C-alpha positions as CSV (number, residue, x, y, z in Angstrom):
1,M,5.3,-1.0,10.2
2,L,5.7,-4.7,10.6
3,L,5.8,-6.3,14.0
4,G,8.1,-9.1,14.3
5,V,5.8,-11.4,15.9
6,R,6.4,-15.2,14.9
7,P,3.5,-18.0,15.4
8,A,4.6,-21.2,16.4
9,A,4.3,-22.9,12.7
10,A,5.3,-20.7,9.8
11,A,2.4,-19.1,8.1
12,S,-0.2,-21.3,6.5
13,L,-4.1,-21.3,5.2
14,T,-5.7,-22.4,8.3
15,R,-9.7,-23.8,8.5
16,V,-11.5,-22.0,10.9
17,T,-14.5,-23.5,12.5
18,G,-17.3,-22.0,14.8
19,F,-16.7,-18.4,13.2
20,G,-20.2,-17.3,13.5
21,T,-23.8,-17.3,11.8
22,N,-23.1,-19.4,8.7
23,P,-26.6,-20.3,7.1
24,T,-25.0,-21.8,4.0
25,N,-22.6,-24.0,5.6
26,L,-19.6,-22.2,3.9
27,N,-15.8,-23.3,5.1
28,M,-13.7,-20.5,6.3
29,Y,-10.2,-20.4,6.0
30,L,-7.7,-17.8,7.0
31,Y,-4.3,-16.7,6.0
32,V,-2.2,-14.8,8.7
33,P,1.6,-14.1,7.7
34,D,4.5,-14.5,9.9
35,R,4.8,-10.8,10.1
36,V,1.5,-8.9,10.7
37,A,1.2,-5.1,10.2
38,A,0.4,-3.4,13.6
39,R,-2.5,-2.4,11.9
40,P,-3.4,-4.5,8.9
41,A,-5.5,-4.5,6.0
42,L,-8.3,-7.3,5.7
43,L,-8.4,-8.9,2.1
44,V,-11.5,-10.7,1.5
45,L,-10.6,-13.4,-1.5
46,V,-13.5,-15.0,-3.3
47,H,-12.8,-18.2,-5.5
48,Y,-14.2,-19.2,-8.9
49,C,-17.0,-21.8,-9.7
50,G,-15.6,-25.2,-9.1
51,G,-12.7,-23.7,-7.6
52,S,-11.6,-23.8,-3.5
53,A,-10.1,-21.6,-0.9
54,S,-6.7,-23.9,-1.6
55,A,-7.5,-23.3,-5.3
56,I,-7.1,-19.9,-5.4
57,F,-4.5,-19.6,-2.6
58,N,-2.0,-21.6,-4.6
59,G,-2.9,-20.6,-7.9
60,N,-4.3,-17.8,-9.6
61,G,-4.9,-15.7,-6.4
62,H,-1.2,-16.5,-5.2
63,D,0.2,-13.1,-5.9
64,Y,-2.0,-11.9,-3.0
65,V,-0.5,-14.3,-0.8
66,T,3.2,-13.3,-1.7
67,A,1.9,-9.7,-1.3
68,A,0.3,-10.4,2.2
69,D,3.8,-11.9,3.8
70,R,5.7,-8.7,2.2
71,Y,2.9,-6.2,3.6
72,G,1.7,-7.8,6.7
73,Y,-1.9,-8.0,5.4
74,I,-4.7,-10.6,6.7
75,I,-6.6,-12.6,4.1
76,V,-10.1,-14.4,4.7
77,L,-10.8,-17.0,1.8
78,P,-14.6,-17.8,2.1
79,E,-15.5,-21.5,0.4
80,A,-18.2,-22.7,-1.3
81,T,-19.5,-26.1,-0.4
82,R,-22.7,-26.8,-2.3
83,S,-21.7,-29.0,-5.3
84,E,-21.3,-26.9,-8.2
85,K,-18.9,-24.8,-5.7
86,C,-20.4,-22.0,-6.7
87,F,-21.4,-18.6,-4.4
88,D,-25.1,-17.6,-4.2
89,V,-25.6,-14.4,-5.9
90,S,-29.1,-14.9,-7.1
91,T,-31.7,-15.8,-4.6
92,P,-33.6,-13.1,-2.8
93,A,-31.4,-14.1,0.4
94,A,-28.6,-13.3,-1.4
95,L,-29.2,-9.9,-2.6
96,R,-30.4,-8.3,0.7
97,R,-28.0,-7.3,3.5
98,D,-28.0,-10.1,6.3
99,G,-30.5,-11.9,4.2
100,G,-29.2,-15.5,5.4
101,S,-27.2,-16.5,2.2
102,D,-23.4,-16.6,1.4
103,S,-23.0,-12.9,1.6
104,T,-23.9,-13.6,6.1
105,G,-21.8,-16.1,6.1
106,I,-18.6,-14.3,4.7
107,M,-19.6,-11.1,6.9
108,A,-19.6,-13.7,9.7
109,M,-15.6,-14.3,8.7
110,V,-15.1,-10.4,8.7
111,A,-16.4,-9.9,11.8
112,Y,-14.4,-13.0,13.4
113,T,-11.4,-11.6,12.0
114,R,-11.7,-7.9,13.3
115,Q,-12.3,-9.7,16.5
116,R,-9.3,-11.4,16.6
117,Y,-6.6,-9.0,15.0
118,N,-5.9,-5.4,15.0
119,V,-7.7,-4.5,11.8
120,D,-7.7,-1.4,10.3
121,P,-11.4,-0.8,9.4
122,S,-10.4,1.7,6.5
123,R,-8.5,-0.9,4.8
124,I,-11.2,-4.0,4.6
125,V,-11.4,-4.9,0.6
126,V,-12.6,-7.3,-1.5
127,S,-11.7,-9.3,-4.5
128,G,-12.7,-12.3,-6.4
129,F,-12.7,-14.4,-9.9
130,S,-15.9,-15.0,-12.0
131,S,-18.3,-16.4,-9.2
132,G,-16.1,-14.5,-6.8
133,A,-16.1,-11.5,-8.9
134,M,-20.0,-11.7,-9.0
135,M,-19.6,-12.0,-4.9
136,T,-17.4,-9.2,-5.0
137,N,-20.1,-6.8,-6.3
138,V,-22.9,-8.0,-4.0
139,L,-20.4,-7.5,-0.8
140,A,-19.6,-4.1,-2.0
141,A,-23.3,-2.8,-2.7
142,Q,-25.0,-4.6,0.3
143,Y,-21.8,-3.6,2.9
144,P,-20.3,-0.3,1.8
145,D,-19.9,0.9,5.5
146,V,-17.6,-2.2,5.8
147,F,-15.4,-2.6,2.3
148,S,-13.4,0.3,1.1
149,A,-12.6,-0.8,-2.0
150,A,-12.9,-4.0,-4.4
151,S,-11.5,-5.5,-7.5
152,A,-13.6,-8.0,-9.8
153,Y,-12.3,-10.1,-12.4
154,S,-14.9,-11.4,-15.1
155,G,-18.1,-10.4,-13.2
156,V,-21.4,-8.9,-13.6
157,P,-23.3,-6.4,-11.9
158,A,-24.8,-6.7,-8.4
159,G,-28.3,-8.2,-8.9
160,C,-27.9,-9.0,-12.9
161,F,-27.9,-12.8,-11.9
162,A,-31.1,-12.6,-9.6
163,T,-33.4,-15.5,-10.3
164,T,-37.0,-16.1,-8.5
165,N,-36.9,-20.3,-9.0
166,G,-34.1,-21.2,-6.6
167,S,-31.7,-21.5,-9.6
168,L,-27.9,-20.2,-8.8
169,W,-27.8,-19.4,-12.7
170,N,-29.0,-16.7,-14.9
171,S,-28.5,-17.0,-18.5
172,Q,-29.8,-13.7,-19.7
173,C,-27.5,-12.2,-17.6
174,S,-24.4,-14.6,-18.0
175,G,-24.9,-13.9,-21.9
176,G,-25.1,-10.3,-21.9
177,Q,-28.4,-10.0,-22.8
178,L,-29.4,-7.8,-19.5
179,I,-28.6,-4.0,-20.5
180,K,-30.5,-1.4,-18.1
181,T,-29.4,2.1,-17.6
182,A,-27.2,3.3,-14.9
183,Q,-29.5,5.0,-13.1
184,Q,-31.5,1.3,-13.0
185,W,-28.2,-0.7,-11.6
186,G,-27.7,2.0,-8.7
187,D,-31.2,1.5,-7.7
188,Q,-30.8,-2.6,-8.0
189,A,-27.7,-2.2,-5.6
190,R,-29.0,0.3,-3.4
191,A,-32.3,-1.9,-2.7
192,M,-30.0,-4.6,-1.1
193,Y,-29.2,-2.1,1.7
194,P,-32.2,0.0,1.7
195,G,-32.0,3.8,3.7
196,Y,-28.0,3.7,3.5
197,T,-26.8,7.3,2.3
198,G,-22.8,7.1,2.9
199,R,-20.6,6.4,0.3
200,Y,-20.0,3.0,-2.0
201,P,-16.4,1.5,-2.1
202,R,-14.3,2.4,-4.6
203,I,-13.7,-0.5,-7.2
204,Q,-11.6,-2.0,-10.2
205,L,-13.3,-4.2,-12.7
206,W,-11.4,-6.3,-15.2
207,H,-13.1,-8.0,-18.4
208,G,-12.1,-9.9,-21.6
209,T,-13.7,-9.1,-24.6
210,T,-13.9,-12.8,-26.0
211,D,-15.5,-14.0,-23.0
212,T,-18.3,-16.3,-23.4
213,T,-19.2,-17.3,-19.7
214,L,-19.8,-14.0,-18.5
215,A,-20.2,-11.8,-21.8
216,Y,-18.2,-8.7,-22.1
217,P,-21.5,-6.5,-22.2
218,N,-21.3,-6.8,-18.5
219,Y,-18.3,-5.4,-18.2
220,G,-20.1,-1.9,-19.6
221,E,-23.2,-2.8,-17.1
222,E,-21.0,-2.6,-14.1
223,I,-19.3,0.7,-15.1
224,K,-22.6,2.2,-15.4
225,Q,-23.9,0.8,-11.9
226,W,-20.6,1.9,-9.8
227,T,-20.2,5.4,-11.5
228,N,-24.0,5.5,-10.7
229,L,-23.3,4.4,-6.9
230,N,-20.5,6.6,-6.8
231,G,-22.3,9.7,-8.5
232,L,-19.9,9.7,-11.4
233,S,-20.3,10.4,-15.0
234,Q,-19.9,7.5,-17.5
235,T,-17.1,9.8,-19.5
236,P,-13.7,8.7,-18.3
237,A,-11.4,11.2,-16.7
238,F,-8.7,9.2,-18.0
239,T,-7.6,6.4,-20.5
240,D,-4.5,4.9,-21.3
241,H,-3.1,1.5,-22.6
242,P,-0.8,-0.2,-19.7
243,Q,-0.3,-3.0,-22.0
244,S,-0.8,-2.9,-25.7
245,S,-4.1,-5.5,-25.6
246,W,-5.2,-3.1,-22.5
247,T,-7.8,-0.3,-22.0
248,R,-7.5,1.4,-19.0
249,T,-10.6,4.0,-18.2
250,R,-10.7,6.0,-14.6
251,Y,-13.9,7.6,-13.5
252,G,-13.8,10.0,-10.6
253,N,-10.4,11.1,-10.6
254,T,-7.1,9.9,-12.4
255,S,-5.0,8.5,-9.6
256,T,-3.7,4.9,-8.9
257,Q,-6.8,4.7,-6.5
258,A,-9.4,6.2,-8.9
259,T,-13.2,5.8,-7.6
260,V,-13.7,3.4,-10.3
261,E,-11.3,1.7,-12.8
262,G,-12.0,-0.5,-15.6
263,I,-9.6,-2.7,-17.6
264,S,-10.6,-3.9,-20.8
265,I,-8.5,-6.7,-22.4
266,S,-8.9,-7.5,-25.9
267,G,-9.0,-11.1,-27.2
268,V,-9.2,-12.9,-23.6
269,G,-11.8,-15.2,-22.6
270,H,-13.0,-16.3,-19.4
271,Q,-9.6,-16.4,-18.0
272,L,-8.6,-13.4,-15.4
273,P,-6.7,-13.2,-13.5
274,M,-3.7,-13.3,-15.5
275,N,0.4,-13.4,-14.9
276,G,1.1,-9.8,-13.3
277,Q,-2.2,-8.4,-13.1
278,L,-2.9,-8.7,-9.3
279,A,-0.1,-6.3,-8.9
280,Y,-2.4,-3.8,-10.5
281,A,-5.4,-4.7,-7.9
282,I,-2.9,-4.6,-5.0
283,S,-1.8,-1.3,-5.8
284,F,-5.5,-0.3,-6.3
285,L,-7.0,-1.8,-3.3
286,G,-4.3,0.1,-1.2
287,L,-2.8,-3.2,0.2
288,D,1.0,-2.1,-0.6
289,G,1.2,-0.1,1.9
290,T,0.7,3.3,-0.2
291,T,-1.7,6.2,1.1
292,T,-5.1,4.8,0.8
293,T,-8.1,7.2,0.0
294,P,-10.5,8.1,2.8
295,S,-13.3,5.5,3.6
296,P,-16.2,5.5,5.6
297,S,-15.7,4.7,9.5
298,P,-17.2,1.1,9.5
299,S,-19.4,0.2,12.1
300,P,-18.0,-2.0,14.9
301,S,-19.9,-5.2,13.6
302,P,-20.9,-5.6,9.8
303,S,-24.4,-5.7,11.0
304,R,-25.0,-2.4,12.4
305,S,-26.7,0.3,10.4
306,P,-24.6,3.0,9.6
307,N,-24.6,6.8,10.0
308,P,-27.2,7.6,7.9
309,S,-25.5,11.1,7.1
310,P,-23.9,11.2,3.9
311,T,-20.2,11.1,3.6
312,P,-18.4,13.0,1.3
313,S,-16.4,11.2,-2.0
314,P,-12.9,11.4,-1.1
315,S,-10.8,13.9,-3.0
316,P,-8.6,12.9,-5.6
317,S,-4.9,13.2,-4.5
318,P,-2.6,15.8,-5.9
319,S,-1.1,13.5,-8.6
320,S,-4.3,13.3,-10.1
321,T,-5.7,17.0,-10.0
322,P,-5.8,18.6,-13.4
323,S,-4.1,22.0,-13.2
324,P,-6.6,24.8,-14.7
325,S,-3.5,26.4,-16.4
326,P,-0.9,24.9,-19.2
327,S,1.9,23.1,-17.7
328,P,4.3,25.7,-16.9
329,S,8.2,25.4,-17.6
330,P,10.3,23.8,-14.9
331,T,12.0,25.7,-12.0
332,A,15.1,24.0,-11.3
333,G,16.4,23.7,-7.7
334,S,12.9,24.3,-6.4
335,G,13.7,22.8,-3.0
336,P,13.7,19.8,-0.7
337,C,11.9,16.8,-1.6
338,R,11.3,12.8,-0.1
339,V,10.5,10.0,-2.0
340,S,9.2,6.5,-1.4
341,A,8.9,3.8,-3.7
342,T,7.4,0.3,-3.5
343,V,7.6,-2.7,-5.7
344,N,5.4,-5.4,-6.4
345,A,7.0,-8.3,-8.3
346,W,6.9,-11.5,-10.3
347,N,8.3,-13.8,-12.3
348,N,10.3,-11.6,-14.6
349,G,7.9,-8.3,-14.4
350,L,7.2,-5.6,-11.5
351,T,5.1,-2.3,-10.8
352,E,6.8,0.3,-9.2
353,Q,4.8,3.2,-7.3
354,I,6.9,6.3,-6.4
355,A,5.7,9.2,-4.4
356,I,7.0,12.2,-4.7
357,T,6.7,14.7,-1.3
358,N,7.6,18.7,-1.7
359,T,9.0,19.3,1.6
360,G,10.6,22.6,0.5
361,S,8.8,26.1,1.5
362,S,8.1,26.9,-2.3
363,T,6.1,25.6,-5.2
364,V,7.7,23.5,-8.0
365,N,6.3,24.6,-11.1
366,G,7.3,21.6,-13.7
367,W,9.5,18.9,-12.4
368,S,12.0,16.0,-13.4
369,L,12.8,13.3,-11.3
370,T,15.8,11.1,-12.3
371,F,16.9,7.8,-11.0
372,T,18.7,4.9,-12.1
373,L,17.0,1.4,-12.8
374,P,19.0,-1.5,-11.4
375,S,20.6,-3.8,-13.9
376,G,18.0,-5.6,-16.0
377,Q,15.2,-3.8,-15.6
378,T,13.1,-2.1,-18.6
379,I,10.3,0.3,-18.2
380,T,7.3,-1.2,-20.6
381,N,4.7,1.6,-19.9
382,G,4.1,4.2,-16.8
383,W,1.4,6.6,-15.6
384,N,1.1,10.0,-14.6
385,A,4.7,10.8,-15.7
386,A,6.5,10.5,-19.3
387,Y,9.6,8.2,-18.7
388,S,12.9,8.3,-21.0
389,P,15.1,6.2,-21.5
390,S,13.4,2.7,-20.9
391,S,16.5,2.0,-18.9
392,G,19.4,3.0,-17.1
393,Q,19.3,6.3,-15.7
394,V,15.5,7.5,-16.5
395,T,14.2,11.0,-16.3
396,A,10.3,11.2,-15.2
397,T,8.8,14.3,-16.3
398,N,5.5,15.8,-15.2
399,V,2.5,15.5,-17.7
400,G,-0.3,18.1,-18.1
401,Y,-2.3,17.9,-15.2
402,N,0.2,17.3,-12.4
403,G,3.1,19.8,-13.3
404,T,2.6,22.1,-10.1
405,M,3.7,20.9,-6.6
406,A,2.9,22.9,-3.8
407,P,4.9,22.6,0.1
408,G,3.7,19.8,1.5
409,S,1.6,18.3,-1.4
410,T,2.9,14.3,-2.8
411,T,2.4,13.3,-6.2
412,E,2.2,9.9,-7.3
413,I,3.8,8.1,-10.6
414,G,4.6,4.6,-11.3
415,F,5.5,2.1,-13.7
416,Q,5.6,-1.4,-15.2
417,A,8.7,-2.8,-15.8
418,T,10.5,-6.4,-17.0
419,H,13.4,-7.5,-15.4
420,T,16.2,-10.6,-15.4
421,G,16.2,-11.3,-11.5
422,N,16.9,-8.0,-10.0
423,A,13.5,-6.7,-8.7
424,A,15.3,-4.1,-6.5
425,K,14.0,-0.4,-6.4
426,P,16.4,2.8,-7.2
427,T,18.1,4.7,-4.1
428,V,19.0,7.8,-5.3
429,F,16.1,10.2,-6.7
430,T,16.9,13.5,-7.7
431,L,14.1,16.2,-8.6
432,N,15.2,19.0,-10.8
433,G,18.6,18.5,-10.0
434,V,18.3,18.7,-6.2
435,T,18.7,15.1,-4.5
436,C,15.8,13.8,-2.4
437,D,15.6,11.7,0.8
438,V,14.5,8.2,0.4
439,A,11.8,7.2,2.9
């Protein structure tokens, strides 16, 4: 729920000084939307080499800003001030929790924001591009008790850029020549926070296949590292193609908020994110107000040690749990239902997440959800359901692994669509012929 609290001036990117420990003289910028959620999420958004807070705020990170206006979350934007405008993910100080380099200053920004706003500790997330993606990996590895999820565009594994000569550039890593086992990468990340035994953040990894700045092999090495940190097989639980040039793999579970998700984009170089891609990250990070997966209870300040007892990995949502039996035949009129829909729109595209809850007392065995798209919307791809036709009155039918809905359970589906100006969501949904309440 959003609170109608408006500051004296409209929301804007604001410089913050005196925010705490800042050993490498970073700048801190903060974006607080005019309407802040009662319990807002916090996004740390990290810029690329040569970039700045304002460049990412007004440029290829702006979809995060418009989503913040809609969902009421807060954004912290660190800014590197050294001449190259790159973040340190190389020196020994940078690769150790509270080690005294850039990550230490960034965590002081997080602590500053948490002290002044009613931030939801289970929804502190981080995302970045290029140098910012490398820092995203490092922050998630060093502060797994603080961050619940991360999304990295064109990065490298945490620790891959390590150097011992004071340089911030590692040509072997950038060239994709550092190949290690999953266990080795996992151990390198664990060494950044020795003794930690809790769970690690969920992470979404993006990479273009023709990237020559941070070569494409780094994508596979990142997947090795994060599947190992999360105790997962490197064999995907789910593979699809949201767009013709994309290959998306999910590890751990098959939901929108999988434990590890990778998106490989064919024929694209070092130019991510591109138009519309942040909508996927917004949903993955749980910034759009949809149900988030459980996360560890972070310590009140980033420097406190966590509870040493392990925290179990989150259970996948009902929509992602494969059914042990074949998909059953539909049972019409199986009881009441409730639907909530969330749209993330940009220019001429959108994604829509739909949560279907069985509010009846009987199990639904096989389901079809029917709704009418607003004029001008056409579905281009979808997940967790089969959609037909692509416009007008659409029927979404269960796939093999989510055909059963127990009483009280919720199944999440979604799709991407183009639009000609009307990005509204449907207003009426029927499940197996029964009209659902709309939340």
